KOLBAMAR-370223 format. One line per field, with one value per atom (N, C-alpha, C, CB): residue number from 1; x, y, z. Coordinates in steps of 0.001 Angstrom, whole numbers, plus 500000, padded with zeros to 6 digits. Glycine has a CB too. Layout:
N
k	[NUM_...]
c1	[X_...]
c2	[Y_...]
c3	[Z_...]
***
This chain:
219
k	[1_1_1_1_2_2_2_2_3_3_3_3_4_4_4_4_5_5_5_5_6_6_6_6_7_7_7_7_8_8_8_8_9_9_9_9_10_10_10_10_11_11_11_11_12_12_12_12_13_13_13_13_14_14_14_14_15_15_15_15_16_16_16_16_17_17_17_17_18_18_18_18_19_19_19_19_20_20_20_20_21_21_21_21_22_22_22_22_23_23_23_23_24_24_24_24_25_25_25_25_26_26_26_26_27_27_27_27_28_28_28_28_29_29_29_29_30_30_30_30_31_31_31_31_32_32_32_32_33_33_33_33_34_34_34_34_35_35_35_35_36_36_36_36_37_37_37_37_38_38_38_38_39_39_39_39_40_40_40_40_41_41_41_41_42_42_42_42_43_43_43_43_44_44_44_44_45_45_45_45_46_46_46_46_47_47_47_47_48_48_48_48_49_49_49_49_50_50_50_50_51_51_51_51_52_52_52_52_53_53_53_53_54_54_54_54_55_55_55_55_56_56_56_56_57_57_57_57_58_58_58_58_59_59_59_59_60_60_60_60_61_61_61_61_62_62_62_62_63_63_63_63_64_64_64_64_65_65_65_65_66_66_66_66_67_67_67_67_68_68_68_68_69_69_69_69_70_70_70_70_71_71_71_71_72_72_72_72_73_73_73_73_74_74_74_74_75_75_75_75_76_76_76_76_77_77_77_77_78_78_78_78_79_79_79_79_80_80_80_80_81_81_81_81_82_82_82_82_83_83_83_83_84_84_84_84_85_85_85_85_86_86_86_86_87_87_87_87_88_88_88_88_89_89_89_89_90_90_90_90_91_91_91_91_92_92_92_92_93_93_93_93_94_94_94_94_95_95_95_95_96_96_96_96_97_97_97_97_98_98_98_98_99_99_99_99_100_100_100_100_101_101_101_101_102_102_102_102_103_103_103_103_104_104_104_104_105_105_105_105_106_106_106_106_107_107_107_107_108_108_108_108_109_109_109_109_110_110_110_110_111_111_111_111_112_112_112_112_113_113_113_113_114_114_114_114_115_115_115_115_116_116_116_116_117_117_117_117_118_118_118_118_119_119_119_119_120_120_120_120_121_121_121_121_122_122_122_122_123_123_123_123_124_124_124_124_125_125_125_125_126_126_126_126_127_127_127_127_128_128_128_128_129_129_129_129_130_130_130_130_131_131_131_131_132_132_132_132_133_133_133_133_134_134_134_134_135_135_135_135_136_136_136_136_137_137_137_137_138_138_138_138_139_139_139_139_140_140_140_140_141_141_141_141_142_142_142_142_143_143_143_143_144_144_144_144_145_145_145_145_146_146_146_146_147_147_147_147_148_148_148_148_149_149_149_149_150_150_150_150_151_151_151_151_152_152_152_152_153_153_153_153_154_154_154_154_155_155_155_155_156_156_156_156_157_157_157_157_158_158_158_158_159_159_159_159_160_160_160_160_161_161_161_161_162_162_162_162_163_163_163_163_164_164_164_164_165_165_165_165_166_166_166_166_167_167_167_167_168_168_168_168_169_169_169_169_170_170_170_170_171_171_171_171_172_172_172_172_173_173_173_173_174_174_174_174_175_175_175_175_176_176_176_176_177_177_177_177_178_178_178_178_179_179_179_179_180_180_180_180_181_181_181_181_182_182_182_182_183_183_183_183_184_184_184_184_185_185_185_185_186_186_186_186_187_187_187_187_188_188_188_188_189_189_189_189_190_190_190_190_191_191_191_191_192_192_192_192_193_193_193_193_194_194_194_194_195_195_195_195_196_196_196_196_197_197_197_197_198_198_198_198_199_199_199_199_200_200_200_200_201_201_201_201_202_202_202_202_203_203_203_203_204_204_204_204_205_205_205_205_206_206_206_206_207_207_207_207_208_208_208_208_209_209_209_209_210_210_210_210_211_211_211_211_212_212_212_212_213_213_213_213_214_214_214_214_215_215_215_215_216_216_216_216_217_217_217_217_218_218_218_218_219_219_219_219]
c1	[500842_500000_500874_499049_500448_501183_500838_500875_501830_501612_500674_502949_499697_498719_499341_497625_500573_501236_501793_502344_501873_502399_501450_502615_502007_501182_500693_501958_499699_499186_500269_497983_501116_502208_503180_502948_503526_504453_503872_504799_502578_501951_501984_500506_501772_501837_503242_501396_504255_505637_505944_506603_505481_505729_505053_505230_503784_503079_503791_501625_504288_505017_506283_505352_506975_508206_507909_508908_506876_506522_506058_505437_505333_504861_506024_503923_507017_508178_508933_509116_509113_509828_509010_510164_507699_506850_506857_505425_506873_506922_508183_506840_509306_510561_510526_511737_509961_509931_508988_509524_507795_506826_507267_505480_508041_508525_509655_508987_510293_511428_512689_511248_513538_514759_515634_515533_515554_516373_515964_516252_514654_514188_514428_512704_514101_514261_515714_513689_516611_518031_518582_518811_517773_518226_518072_517467_517598_517371_518390_515933_519031_520004_519586_521460_519586_519235_520509_518326_520586_521735_521349_522301_522221_522166_523521_521801_523517_524758_524707_524974_525574_525657_526564_526193_525977_526725_527141_525895_527111_527405_528792_527288_529739_531097_531433_532064_530421_530667_530547_529716_530287_530118_528654_530857_528398_527035_526238_527068_526852_526129_527107_525313_526562_527399_526557_528542_527117_526440_526594_526995_525553_525630_525677_524410_526650_526859_526541_528315_525684_525354_525686_523853_526318_526684_526342_528181_526040_525773_526286_524252_526985_527506_527994_528622_528339_528869_530249_528927_530398_531685_532626_531488_532091_532918_532417_532890_533293_532955_531811_534133_531581_530528_529219_530984_529059_527840_526631_527987_525540_524294_523624_523351_522695_521939_521242_520908_521344_520747_520321_521741_519471_519025_519201_517556_519372_519377_518372_520823_517410_516378_516528_514965_516694_516833_515464_517897_515035_513719_513750_512617_512629_512539_513616_512661_513831_514839_514362_515164_515234_514923_516080_514651_515750_516771_517171_517975_516655_516911_515763_517061_516080_515052_514334_515671_513031_512316_512186_510942_512418_512334_513594_512086_514649_515913_515926_517132_516193_516292_517754_515691_518092_519493_519926_519721_521220_521770_521868_523166_521358_521365_522221_519923_523065_523944_523851_525408_523897_523865_522487_524870_522451_521203_520598_521442_520115_519461_518188_520408_517094_515828_515037_515003_514214_513328_512149_512837_511789_510621_509808_511027_508622_507775_508500_506443_508731_509348_510852_508781_511506_512958_513581_513327_514640_515415_515863_516645_515895_516321_517579_515189_518565_519832_519888_521039_520392_520749_522261_520238_522744_524196_524753_524534_523929_524371_525232_523179_525038_525878_527202_525152_528186_529494_529526_530503_528706_528742_527330_529668_526806_525436_525496_524565_525121_525433_524283_526692_524051_523112_523896_521909_523794_524524_523486_525578_523292_522177_522696_521286_522324_522674_521888_522392_522575_521935_522451_522192_521696_522133_522690_520958_523923_524557_524209_526084_524558_524355_523540_523695_522714_521884_522173_520413_521218_521355_520523_520915_521161_520483_520300_521288_519136_518906_518130_518151_518298_517572_517737_518080_516873_516961_517353_515618_518039_518394_517973_519926_517180_516806_517483_515258_517886_518602_517782_519996_517895_517160_517962_515748_517898_518598_518324_520100_518576_518340_519364_518348_519114_520063_521225_519368_522334_523555_524221_524528_524220_524861_526337_524722_526963_528371_528454_529218_527561_527411_528659_526262_529445_530595_531532_531344_531759_532669_532024_533759_530782_530097_529135_529336_529444_528662_528501_529320_527532_527348_527546_525935_528002_528340_527581_529851_526984_526374_527266_524908_527553_528387_527816_529793_528104_527643_528808_526460_528928_529974_529418_531128_530225_529820_530884_529593_530426_531332_530993_531263_532017_531836_531074_533201_530801_530002_530650_529763_531977_532627_532398_534111_531777_531487_532699_530857_533838_535076_535751_536031_535658_536361_535610_536538_536266_535656_535616_536435_534484_534304_534307_533000_534639_534649_535873_533402_535947_537053_536692_537369_536575_536124_537235_535614_536827_537794_538633_537082_539954_540792_540694_542213_540281_540192_538826_540477_537768_536419_535777_535532_536209_535550_534282_535233_533994_532778_532960_532380_531938_531871_531456_530888_530659_530215_529784_529050_529820_529391_528730_530589_527936_527245_527487_525708_527953_528117_526928_529455_526276_525129_525547_523915_525492_525830_524567_526974_524118_522836_522878_522438_521690_521583_522141_520117_522623_523181_522104_524184_520923_519837_518522_519744_517521_516213_515651_515225_515208_514664_515710_513786_516992_518057_518257_519347_519171_519422_520611_519669_520414_521548_522412_521065_523573_524482_524632_525867_524407_524573_525656_523228_526769_527882_528069_529159_528167_528293_529716_527289_530286_531621_531527_532664_531891_531798_533202_531000_533525_534843_534907_535192_533784_533749_532662_533506_532958_531933_531509_532436_532299_531900_530757_533092_530646_529623_528492_530251_528740_527766_527439_528291_526163_525726_524937_524863_525159_524454_524081_525332_522786_522321_521328_521684_521576_520567_519290_521098_518151_516883_516503_515810_516738_516277_516893_516579_518067_518704_517779_520045_517099_516173_515011_515662_514472_513350_513761_512808_514900_515317_515691_516489_516354_516688_515427_517584_514426_513172_512521_512216_512490_511853_512572_511781_513895_514642_514685_516060_514730_514741_513447_514980_512322_511036_510906_509892_511392_511335_512166_511822_513345_514204_513540_515566_512887_512190_511072_511627_510347_509254_509782_508464_510901_511485_511957_512649_512582_513058_511892_513862_510813_509646_509050_508587_509042_508486_509329_508405_510664_511545_511401_512999_511290_511146_509867_511156_508792_507519_507587_506366_508298_508387_509194_509010_510186_511055_510633_512473_509605_509169_508555_508155_508833_508247_506745_508878_506064_504607_504208_504004_503119_502660_502056_501634]
c2	[498800_500000_501245_500008_502288_503538_504344_504344_505034_505907_507029_506469_507342_508365_509738_508409_509903_511202_511475_511286_510430_510634_511514_509286_512426_513274_512481_514513_513021_512359_512241_513116_513275_513237_512123_514573_511986_510933_509566_511055_509391_508095_507771_508081_508795_508557_508153_509807_508791_508449_507009_509396_506605_505233_504242_505031_504525_503626_503563_504078_504715_504737_503917_506154_503985_503206_501723_503547_501288_499874_499438_499589_500317_499978_499788_501055_500680_500560_499267_501755_498940_497711_496488_497668_496556_495431_495225_495649_496331_496234_495528_497617_495905_495255_493783_495926_493456_492063_491242_491965_491792_491024_490832_491697_491777_491638_490631_492985_490378_489474_490245_488320_490417_491182_490536_491328_489208_488539_488991_487013_489025_489449_490935_489125_491737_493177_493567_493883_492800_493120_492908_492285_492310_492070_493297_490915_494411_495612_496683_496141_497243_498318_499506_497852_500694_501917_502656_502830_503042_503769_505199_503048_506150_507517_507824_508549_508326_508675_510150_507789_510940_512368_512549_513178_512959_513058_514490_512501_515375_516790_516991_517591_516137_516306_515423_516042_514845_513876_514459_512733_515749_516325_516431_515501_516537_516771_515483_517527_514470_513230_512068_513341_510877_509685_508457_509752_507509_506231_505762_505172_505085_504331_502855_504651_502176_500760_499943_500496_498934_498032_496608_498157_495871_494489_493601_494380_492345_491365_490016_491297_489320_488015_487257_488156_485999_485162_485669_483670_486056_486561_485460_487513_484251_483105_481888_482851_480916_479766_478929_478915_478950_478124_478845_477564_480031_480809_480120_482229_480057_479508_480512_479130_480040_480985_482024_480241_483278_484379_485458_484950_486359_487470_488789_487282_489846_491216_491999_491869_492618_493372_494852_492873_495657_497105_497738_497677_498584_499208_500572_498304_501280_502636_503551_502592_503460_504304_505755_503800_506675_508098_508850_508630_509758_510507_509868_510662_508671_507973_508281_506426_508699_509024_507742_509739_507614_506382_506172_506396_507238_507101_506477_508458_506374_505803_504307_506513_503516_502069_501689_501314_501103_500754_499541_500489_499392_498190_497105_498471_495917_494798_493673_494305_493104_492019_490869_492512_489650_488485_488250_488638_487796_487431_488657_486299_489594_490803_491008_492058_491294_491492_492611_490190_493267_494303_493643_495245_494170_493715_494948_492897_494742_495872_496778_495381_498008_498984_498908_498834_498051_497981_496890_497773_496282_495285_494186_495940_492958_491823_491200_490766_491005_490385_488970_491235_488035_486729_486668_485595_485603_485469_484231_485421_483599_482340_482543_481497_483649_483930_484536_484889_484518_485028_486530_484636_487260_488721_489247_489303_489859_490365_491866_489634_492643_494070_494911_494354_496049_497067_498354_497265_498948_500172_501216_499941_502223_503158_504573_503133_505154_506544_507462_506895_508439_509332_510754_508853_511694_513084_513309_514079_513765_514005_515404_513840_515622_516921_516854_517842_515820_515667_514357_515750_513926_512674_511593_512852_510481_509304_508323_508654_507745_506820_505602_507520_504514_503278_502337_502612_501333_500267_498975_500098_498117_496788_495758_496682_494781_493685_492408_493507_491578_490344_489145_490336_488068_486860_485649_486858_484591_483360_482300_483602_481054_479948_479909_478640_479032_478900_478010_478325_478164_477438_476954_478334_475636_475131_475504_473623_475718_476135_477600_475246_478422_479802_480640_480446_480328_481171_481226_480655_482422_482608_482489_481633_481998_481871_483046_480511_483933_485157_485573_486282_486466_487121_488613_486812_489304_490723_491583_490937_492670_493709_494940_494037_495532_496724_497788_496380_499048_500165_501111_500914_501561_502500_503577_501776_504578_505681_505889_506989_506173_506373_507670_505184_508264_509495_509201_510148_510247_510113_509202_511468_508998_508098_506629_508382_506371_505007_504230_504289_504891_504202_504781_504255_506085_506756_506575_508250_505958_505727_507034_504642_507323_508557_508287_509246_509333_509220_508482_508522_508359_507624_506144_508196_505536_504152_503182_503844_501965_500908_500704_499584_500711_500648_499332_500883_498271_496978_496757_495860_497041_496763_497956_496311_499169_500360_500709_500181_500001_500251_501437_499001_502278_503307_502690_504423_501645_500918_499525_501666_498599_497235_496628_496365_495598_494879_493391_495206_492724_491277_490628_490854_489711_488993_487562_489024_487201_485845_485200_485848_484099_483514_482972_482407_482730_482143_480726_482144_480277_478933_477877_478867_478290_477356_477930_477055_477091_477606_478568_476446_479730_480715_481511_480051_481237_481979_483349_481202_484097_485461_485497_486398_486022_486208_487371_486456_487496_488584_489485_488040_490773_491756_492729_492502_492733_493608_494694_492806_495944_497087_497622_498195_497860_498451_499686_497417_500842_502096_502591_503171_502642_503110_504631_502540_505283_506743_507302_507181_507483_507976_509412_507869_510158_511524_511542_512300_510478_510441_509471_510078_508468_507388_507152_506102_506960_506378_505123_507394_504070_502806_502288_501758_502254_501963_500813_503209_499739_498683_499258_497530_498923_499520_499312_498977_498134_497954_498941_496563_499477_500437_501613_500926_502053_503163_502804_503612_501581_501166_501096_499815_500448_500261_501587_499293_502466_503772_504563_504547_504451_505154_504640_504991_503309_502731_503092_501240_502906_503202_504696_502644_505492_506943_507440_507633_506930_507331_506882_506755_505676_505194_506082_503745_506493_507368_508720_507560_509249_510526_510418_510990_509299_509107_509031_507839_508303_508176_509527_507179_510323_511644_512537_512295_512500_513322_512914_513215_511608_511119_511603_509578_511540_511977_513471_511640_514247_515693_516028_516399_515297_515574_515172_514836_514057_513575_514527_512186_515214_516097_517553_515971_517863_519254_519723_519412_520977_521486_521639_522830_521411_521530_522975_521005_523184_524548_525172_524551]
c3	[500000_500000_500000_501222_499277_499268_500514_497992_501066_502202_501789_502735_502648_502296_502160_503323_502697_502611_501228_503626_500406_499058_498263_498340_497496_496645_495456_496181_494764_493568_492513_493004_492410_491428_491740_491390_493031_493432_493144_494910_493443_493181_491697_493693_490853_489410_488996_488636_489613_489288_489667_489997_490844_491291_490357_492734_490021_489109_487768_488917_487308_486038_486099_485649_487238_487390_487329_488709_488087_488072_486689_489103_485985_484650_483696_484126_483776_482889_483146_483069_484435_484765_484377_486257_484567_484192_482688_484686_481940_480484_480041_479845_480639_480275_480620_480972_481795_482223_481366_483682_481077_480314_478882_480349_478343_476976_476907_476429_478036_478071_477770_477079_478775_478555_477501_479850_477392_476383_474994_476504_474740_473425_473223_473251_474265_474129_473945_475335_474573_474491_473092_475479_472206_470842_469958_470244_470487_469687_470057_469888_469039_469243_468387_468887_468993_468273_467869_469141_466595_466060_465703_464827_466042_465534_464919_466669_463680_462992_462624_461723_463228_462933_461718_464168_460596_459339_459011_458201_460001_459744_459144_461031_459482_458975_457791_460060_457155_456087_454683_456224_454555_453230_452853_452200_451538_451070_450889_449772_450317_450049_449967_448745_450036_449967_450201_450987_450954_451152_452597_450184_453061_454311_453939_455267_454501_454212_455459_453734_455312_456413_455995_456815_456891_456606_457794_456268_457499_458550_458085_458897_458963_458594_459805_457588_459577_460648_461030_460221_462285_462742_463170_463872_463332_463700_462937_465242_462757_461936_462461_461788_463783_464355_464578_465630_464011_464249_463632_463681_464400_463887_462955_465043_462102_461281_462154_460416_461754_462508_461527_463570_462002_461168_461908_460749_461127_461640_460805_461577_461464_460760_461075_461145_460038_460176_459947_459170_460870_460757_461438_461381_461384_461941_461362_463469_460061_459437_459390_458020_459786_459768_459118_461207_458199_457485_456170_458345_455900_454644_453682_454872_452473_451488_451070_450250_451367_451015_449511_451635_448735_447281_446690_446642_447498_447030_447332_447699_446313_446488_446693_445265_447834_448073_447260_449550_447094_446475_447539_445828_447216_448145_447573_448428_448413_447989_448985_447858_448473_449342_449926_450452_451165_451832_452516_452862_451700_452200_451390_452105_452068_451367_452027_451347_451218_451740_452443_450604_453605_454349_454710_455632_455243_455609_456600_456205_456200_457097_457210_458428_456408_456540_455700_457966_456244_455504_456464_454801_455938_456757_456158_456868_457021_456646_457221_457147_456433_456952_457112_456021_457725_457907_457218_459386_456356_455755_454519_455398_453813_452649_453114_451655_452234_452621_452803_451607_452026_452075_451927_450969_452970_452988_453247_454075_452245_452280_451748_451479_452411_451939_451756_452939_450567_450239_449850_449079_450725_450584_450329_451845_449179_448893_449823_447405_450417_451381_451187_452833_451740_451827_453226_451514_453305_454598_455123_454483_456375_456999_458270_456041_458393_459579_460280_459214_461085_461826_461142_463310_460849_460324_461478_459140_461585_462695_462220_463836_462954_462666_463848_461346_463887_464882_464188_465646_464920_464419_465455_464113_465029_465920_465440_465976_466390_466084_466541_466752_465770_466118_465670_465475_466458_466117_467155_465991_466803_467721_468835_466975_469808_470911_470488_472168_471171_470824_472107_469996_472379_473606_473703_473677_472560_472551_472143_471585_472723_472267_472473_472975_473487_473771_472565_475007_472067_470941_469580_471031_469518_468234_468065_468137_467170_467063_465604_467865_465380_464093_464308_463481_463270_463428_462424_463263_462954_462129_462203_462597_461051_461041_460133_460613_460459_459637_459388_460317_458140_457764_456857_457080_456576_455702_454636_456514_453415_452289_451573_451312_450973_450208_448919_449892_448156_446939_445907_446331_445996_445046_445385_445001_446539_446943_447410_445825_447520_447873_449116_446712_449291_450383_451696_450074_452669_453980_454760_454773_455375_456131_457634_455720_458392_459842_460345_460317_461652_462283_462369_463704_461203_461124_461498_459726_461833_462082_460820_462503_460928_459727_458966_460103_459619_458945_458295_459930_459039_458528_457838_459653_458182_457670_458423_456225_459522_460287_461232_461077_461290_462322_463653_461915_463576_464765_464339_465494_465280_464984_466217_464523_465972_467043_466840_467059_467886_467859_468562_468529_467856_468408_468707_467430_469985_470415_470961_471490_470365_470775_472192_469823_472726_474055_474037_474541_475184_475279_475487_476407_475967_476247_475731_477763_475473_475050_476091_474811_475651_476566_477309_477536_477045_477706_477092_477650_477660_477197_476247_478388_475046_474147_474627_472703_474033_474376_473160_474848_473355_472292_472729_471979_472011_472350_471310_472496_471753_470856_470895_471233_469721_469618_468722_469051_469245_468494_468178_469292_466901_466478_466441_465108_466145_466032_466942_464563_468231_469161_468895_470570_468124_467786_466776_467235_465994_464948_465245_463640_466073_466239_467705_465612_467968_469232_468889_470083_469647_469450_470831_468654_471117_472469_472448_473105_473217_473360_473954_474245_473375_473768_475233_472914_475856_477239_478205_477703_477878_478780_479029_478203_477979_478137_479034_476796_478854_479697_481154_479242_481427_482808_483450_482882_482676_483224_483525_482259_482645_482888_484164_481693_484303_485476_486758_485341_486789_488009_488267_487919_487209_487383_487995_486053_487510_488067_489519_487233_489804_491178_492096_491259_491617_492419_492649_491735_491604_491751_492775_490403_492735_493684_495110_493345_495295_496629_497140_496617_496264_496666_497066_495533_496274_496602_497937_495502_498201_499464_500642_499461_500497_501579_501836_501251_500742_500915_501666_499558_501329_502001_503464_501305_503735_505111_505987_505143_505389_506171_506108_505695_505322_505199_506513_504040_506950_508198_508063_508587_509153_509146_508921_510463_508176_507889_509131_506742]
***
């Protein structure tokens, strides 16, 4: 039961905190943790060029997996990207497989603003999951399609990448690891972090409001 001294605002904050945490729990943190949000600041990349996305088996024992790109913002929907390997257009985005040797999306874009998108990962469980992963990477190229932009990884050309390691058991939690080569241009954040921060932040605000009311001098 809530203390009757709590204000209506505080009670709403507490309910909001529990709702956020319940949402994360009911969705399954394992499934939710498979989503990563990308923002790419292209202000220093010139006028136009390309965004390159790739997905493939990062290790020889990786199980079949998919990466689905959706919620694209800043990409001209009238432009059809070049697709190579196991990549196909789906409703609202593109789906990559990891079974072909090279799976690539090359999208012409106008630079100057922020490009954003979400990537969700899916794959079966792997009892020998440790070390068996698939990798999604994103890079930027100049208008010539050859010149790598930003402080990209010198070997891959990626501004950022995500390694997806499947769960070791059915219903287990996969591991999603984010590596950012150019933090000045790219942010890549697993989605559950926002939910959990919202929930714990609201709970902290409610607790602070309760303490302030408890210690406030009587009128």
